[in-house]
N, C-alpha and C positions, 0 to 999 in steps of 0.2 A: 504493499499499500505506499501510495506518497503521502509522505509528512511536509508540515510547515512548521519552519522555526519562529516562533511566536515574537522571539526578543528580537528579530529584525523585522518587524512589521512596519511599514511608513505610509502613512495616508497623506495628502497634501491636495489644494486646489490648483486647477490651472484654468484658461479661458479660450476661447476660441477667437478672441478678440486681441489677441497678443498682447501689447502693452496697454493697450486702452480697452480693455474688458466690457462687456454689455453683460456680464455675470458669470457665472462660475459651473465648474464642474469637477468631480473628484476624480483621483489620481491616486495608483495603489501600487506599492513596492512591497513584492513577498519572497522569501528565500524558501526555496523547493528543498525537499530531501528526497532520494529516489530510494527505491526503483520506482520509474513512471511508466505507464502503459504504453503502448506503440500507436504511434499516430492518433496521439490524442490531443485536445484542447483544453485551454482555462477558460471557463464559460465566467464572466463575471456578470452578475446580473443586480441592478441597482435600481429601488423605487424613489419616488418623489416623498416629498415630505407627508403627501395626502394619501399615500400608500400606492398611487397608481405605477404600475412600470414605467420606468425612464428610460432605461435601455439594457441592451443585452449585448457585452463585448466579448469577444471571442479571439485568443490570440494561440497559436500553436506552442506545444509543452516540449520543452527538451527534453532529448533523449536520455535518461539520466538510470545509471546502473545503480545497485545496493550503494547506499553510504555516498554518491556522489551529490554535489550539491549545484544550484543554479538559482540567482538571483532574476525575476521577473518583474519588469514595470508595465503596469496597464494603464492607460489612459485614452478615451473614446473621445474623437472631435468629431463636431456636429455643428454644421453652421444653423445659426438663429435656434440651438436646441440647449445652450445654457440657463440655468436658473438665474434668476434676479430677485432673489428673496432669501432671509436666513431660515433655518430652519434643521429638520433632523430626518436624516435619509437611510433608508436602510439596505443592506447590502448581502450576497453571496457569492462566494467562490467556489465553483467546481473543478474537479479533473474529470472530461467526458471521452471514453475512445469507443466510438461505434464497432470498432474491429473487435475487440474484448469485451465489448457488453458492459465497460465501466461507467459509472455515474456517481464517483464519489463527492461528497461536501468534505471540503477544506474549512472554510468561514463561514461565519453566521456574525452580520456585527450591523451597527447603528454608529452613526458621524453625524456630529454636532456643527452647524457651521454658524457663524454670528455676521453680521452687517459691521462693518468697518466705517471711520466719518470719510465723508467724500461720496461721489455716484458711483453705483456698481461694485464698490469695494468690500470683500471678502475673505474670512478667512476662517479656519478650524478653531474651534473654541478649546483649545488645548494644544500641547506639543505635537500631535499627529504620529508621536511616536510611543511606543507601551510604557507603562507608569514604571518608576522604581529606578534601580540603576543596574548595571550588570558589571561585576566583579568576574576578574578572571585571571588564572596565572598562564601565561602565553608559550605554551607548550608546543605550538606552530614553529615559532621561529627558533627558539632554544630549550630543547624538550629537558636538557640535564641541568639546568638552571633557569626557569622560568619567570620571566619578570612579572610584577604585579601591574597589572592593567584595570584600567574601571573607564567606563561608557555613562553616562547620564544623559538625558534629556533635558536643554535649557531654552527658554525663550528668549527672543530677540536677536537681532544681526550681529554676531559676535566675530571677533579677529583673533588669529591666534596671539598675534602679540598682546593682545590686552589682557590673557589669561595668566592664572597662575594657579598651582595646585600643590598642597603640602600634606604629606601624611604624618599623622600623630601617633604613641601608643601612649596609653595609660596618661595622656594628659600632655606629655611631653613631645615638644616637634622632633621628629625623627629624621625626615628627608623630603627635598622640594621633588615636583617630578621632572623628568628630564625632557619629557614631551608632554604639550599640549595644544590638541589640534580639536577645532569646530569643523565638523563632516556632517553630511546627510543632512544637508539644506530641507526643510520644509517651509513652503512659499504660500504666501496667498495670491488670488487669482489675478494678480497682475505681476506675480513674480518677485515681489519683496521678500524677503527671509521672514518670517516668524518664529521659526525655532531650529536648533541645531542639536548634534548629538556632540557632546565635549568626550573627546577620549583623552584620558592621561595613560602614561607609561612612566612608572618608575624602575630605573637600570639598576640603583643600586640595592632596591629592595627585592628579592626573590623567594620563591616558593620554598624550594629545596637546592642542595648543589650536591650533585650526583660524585661531581669530581673536586669534592673539597679536599681527598687527601693527597691530589697533587698541588694543593697549593693556590689551586686557581680560583680566582673569586674571594680572597681572604677579606677584603674589606667591605663586601656586602652584608647589609642587615638578613637574616633568613630567617623568612616566619616560621617555619617549623623550629626553630630554634629559641623562640620567643612568644609564650602565649600572653596574651594580653587583648585590651579593647582598644582598637584602631579606630581611626577617624580619617578620612579624606575630606579636607576642606578646600573649595574650590574659592577663589580670589578674582575679583575685576575692580580695578579703580583704588585698591586696598582696602577692598570692603569683602569678607565674606558672603557670600550670597548661596551657598549648598553646603552641607554636611552630608557624607554618606559612610556612616559606623559599620564597623564589622569586628566580629570576635574571632581568635585565634585561640583552639583548645585542643590539647593534646597533640600541638602543631601542625592541627588542619584548621585552615578557615570554617567556621561554622555556615551553614546553607540554612537560612530562614526560610528561604522560599526555594522554588523549583530548580533545578539545573537542566540546561542545556546543550547539547553539543554548537560547537560554532565552526564553519568552516576556515576562517582566519585566523584564530588565536587557539580553539580548544574549547573546553567545556567551560560555560559562563554558568555563575551564580547570580539568582536575581537577589538583591537586598534593597532595603529600605533608603529612599533619600529623602533631606529636608530640606526646602528652601528657608534659609532663616535672614536672606535679605533681597537685594533686588542685583540685576545685573547692569542696572545704569545707576549712577548717582542720584538721579532725580526722578525717575520713572519704575514703575513697577512692570517685570516681567509678563509679557504676554501668553507663559506656559510656565507651569513647573515640574518637576521632575515627576510627581503622581498625579498632575491632570493631563491623560494622553488627549482628551476631547473626542474620544469615541471609545466603543464598546466592542470589544470582538471575541466571539467564543470559537476557538479551536474545535473542530469535531473530534470526537473521540478517536477516531481511526486515524486522522489526521497528525495527532499531537504525537511529541517524540518527546521523553525525558532522559536525563541520565541522574547517576547520583556523586555525592561527592568522593565514593573511590573511582569513579572516571576521572575526576579531575586530577586524582595524586596517582594515578594509573602506573605513570613512568616515573616516578621516584624509587630509586633503589635503596632496598633496607641500609646499603653502605654509606645512604647519605645522613645517617643520624649524626648529629654533632657530636665532636668529641668532647667538649663541654658545653657548660650550659649554666647560666645564672639568670635567674628570674629578674634581678634589676637590670641586665645589661641590654643597653637598646642599640649596640654597634654592632658588627661584624663578630663572627668567629675566629679564634685562632686558627693558623694552618698547622700548628705542631701538635702533638698529642700533649696530656696532661701531664706534669710531672719532667718536662724537658729539661729542667733545673734541678741538678743533683749534688750542687755545690753551693757557697757561699762567693758570690761576688765582692769585691773588695769595700764597697758603699752601698748606702739603700737605695742611692739613685742609679747606680748600675744593675742592681738586683731587678729595678722595675723596667731598665731599659734594656736587658738582655734577652727577655723573650720577643718582645717586638721584632729585635734585629736576627734571631733563631728563626723567626716566623717568614722573614722577607727573604733570608738567604734559604731557607728551605725551599719558598715558591719558586724563587729564580733557579735554584738546580733543578728542581725538578722540572720546572717548563723548559729550559734553554739548556743542559748541559748536555744532553742527546742530541739535540740540533746544532749544536756549534762544533760537535766533535768530526763532523760529516768535512773529509778534505775536498780540496780545488779540484777542478774549476765550480763557480757557484753561481745558479741560476738567479734571475731577477729576485724571487720569492724567499731565497735563502738571503741574499745582502738586506732585503726589507726585515726578514726576522731578527738580524744582526743589528740594523739600525735601532729597533723596537728595543733590544737590552739595552743599546747606548742610553735609551730614554729613561731608563731604570736608574742609572746610576746615581744621578743625583739623592733621590729618595734612598737608595741604598747605604750610599756613604754619610749622609744626616744619620742614620740610625747606628752605623757603624762608630761613628765618632761619639756616641752617645756610651759606648762600652769601652771606648779604648783604655779605660784603665783598669779593666778585666784581664789576668793574666790567659795566655794560651791556653794552659795547660787547665782552665775551665770544663767539667764535664758539661756536654748536652746532648741531646738526642735529635736527630734528623732522619727525617724519613721511617721512623722505628728502629733506626739503629744508633748506637751509643757513639761517642765520638768526642773531639773537643773542639774550643771555641779557635783555638790555631788552625785545625784542621779545616772548619767551615771557613776563615776568612782566607785560607789559601786557595781552597777552591773557587770561592768567589770571586777573588782577583785573576784567578785563571780563567772565568768566564769571561770578565770584560775584556781580558786583556784578547781573547780569543776574538770576540765580537769585534774589536779594535782592528784587528789584523785582517779580518774577512773584509772589512769595510775599506780599510787600505789597499788591499787587493785588488778588490773590484775597481776601485777608482784609479789604479795603477793601470789595470788591464784598459779600462774606457779611455784612458790618457794615451797609452798602446796603440789602439783603434785610430785615434783623431790625430796621432802625430804625424802620419805621413800630408793629412790634408794641410795641418798647421805649417808643415815645414814649405808650402808652396804659397800661402798665403801671407798679406802683408796689408796694413792701414786697416781702411775702414772695411776689406773683406775680412779680414780676421778676427775683426771685432764683431762682426753679424754673423760668422761662424761661430763663435764662443757663444753666442747668446743662442742658437738653434744647432746644435752639435749634430754630425753628420746620421750619428747612429739614433737620434731620436726624432729626424726630420726627412722629410723627402723634397730632395731639391731638384727643381725643373727650370729649365731656361727656355726661350720663344720657343712657340706654339706647344706649351706641355711636353715637350720632349726630357725626359728623365735623366739629370743627372748620377752617373754610377761610379764615377773615379775619382782621385784627388785631382788629376792633371786636368779632366774636363771642367770640375768646378773653378781650378783656378783659371783656366782660358776663357771663361764664360762670361760677358761682358754685363748679361742679366740674369736675375738670380729672381724664383717666384716660388710662393707656399700658397699651397690652396687648403682652406678649409671650411667647416660648416658655419651657417650663419641663420638666427633666427630672424626672419623681417617681422616686424610689427605694423600693423596697418588699422585704420579706423574708419567708422563711416557714421552717420548721425541716420537711425532709423525712428521716423517720428517721434522726435526730440530724444532719441535716446541715443547716449554714446557706445557705440560696440567696437571692441579692440579684438585683433586675432592676430596669430603666430603663423608665418608661412614659411617651410622650408627653402633657404637660400645656400648661397654660396659665396665666400669670401676671397680674394687672389691677392696677395700684397707683393708686391716687385720694387727689385734695388736694379740699378744701372750705376755699373762702375767704369772708371778710366782704366786703362792699362796697368798703373801703379797702383791698382787698388782703392783707390780713392773715390768716394760716394759720390757720384753728379745727379741721382735724382732717386726719390723713393715713391711710389705711387700705392693705389688700392682700388680695387675693383668689386663691386656684390651684384649679384644679380639673383633671378628666383630658379630653382629647380636642384634637384640632387646633387649636380655637378657642373663646373664651370665651362664654357666653350673655351675651343682654341683660342679666339679673339681677346680674351681676358688673358692670356698670357704673352702680351705684347704691349709695349709703351701707348698710354694714351696718345689718339690723334690730336 
């Protein structure tokens, strides 16, 4: 049987009159979960406020196998058939296959529409999206350490840069959201936004960490390591306008509502959201998280549910925290308990020793095998060495804090007893290997470019140094590719071609519309025989690639 994801329903308004509507009609977006029957249609039947049938709209159903998803957007256009009055309409959505004799009810709902100030202006009396909020641990993007994510409907025309979100645990602010985006816009009949779903992502807050033993993600806050009462607070213009609370008990998020699958993030949990302010400094929001503006019953045959066990299905037993404190609101140590077995010289060193051992352990487990590979090195291996180089400043800061501790100090790294001196030596060798790899790569690049530099001078050499031949394609007149150092030195004209997004705008019935079109851009240089720059020019145009005429000096 075909199923519907209730958390991804969206109702909105449109109009046949474009930006100057004379009335309104409904729009529906729904995500289906397969299987779907063959040669099937979605049949959307809508009645007017007086109960008389308004229209019956049919669209083909995508062919979906079991557990496959597809989002279908429905909107029926009809000249002079829009409604020019507020009210409540009713509708049903069915999947019908005459071939297989299927006529399955998916949705049975009602939608409330109110009049806005102005002529023929209407909007849904709510957010147009399911009430409450949807919490999830994003196992689709990162199954070994899923990020905490939240989606909540909010009224008004929002902009990403105006929004903030912060996570609290037991009243203490823990972390800001890494990403706050306003998506899935619901509109009035003239196309103006009335509500959007706000999606927040907390990169530093993870549900669990299956790879904690490797030292990866030692700075994260792990929800399975810290029970407590959590709250996500949404902020706009320095004011909190929405609070979404949830609890973690026995290392798991408590699911007060139902749980559904989600094709983009994994299983999602329905939680309550409370509007505590406004999204504007002076205006009430047009919708609140618990005011969808519609009532929809998902047919029993079309409902799909999961349990909290599905949320945590990808968590390994080995992800259990190695140490845990009920009052700890930070990340977990990457080293086992009892890593210190002796007494350092000062109490400050005692406090600083474990963080240093944790950092060194993570670096060794992450990079030691990688840095042991012999040359030659590919681009990815050089990037890995450069990534380790960026870790050196943080390592050195922790190392300086334990400089007074003797090399003989016993410690444990990756479950094996060793000494602090041995850890210092291994870490130093690790950074030395990274430096050597980057230096060798640079030398190899210099060796490749040396024949070119030997033949170039003056401005030609300066342009070449900014555009090395191992990273750029050089052409000369009529787009002929330059392949050798001698050809490059002899050419009086150099050209580079690249892509370009060309923006254009038009005014349609008083509304400014902008668009982006694929184009090309060619930069050219003309040199004297001694390499001195005589001229520099640029040409642009529409299309996937430049014509040969672009590889000539302007007339």
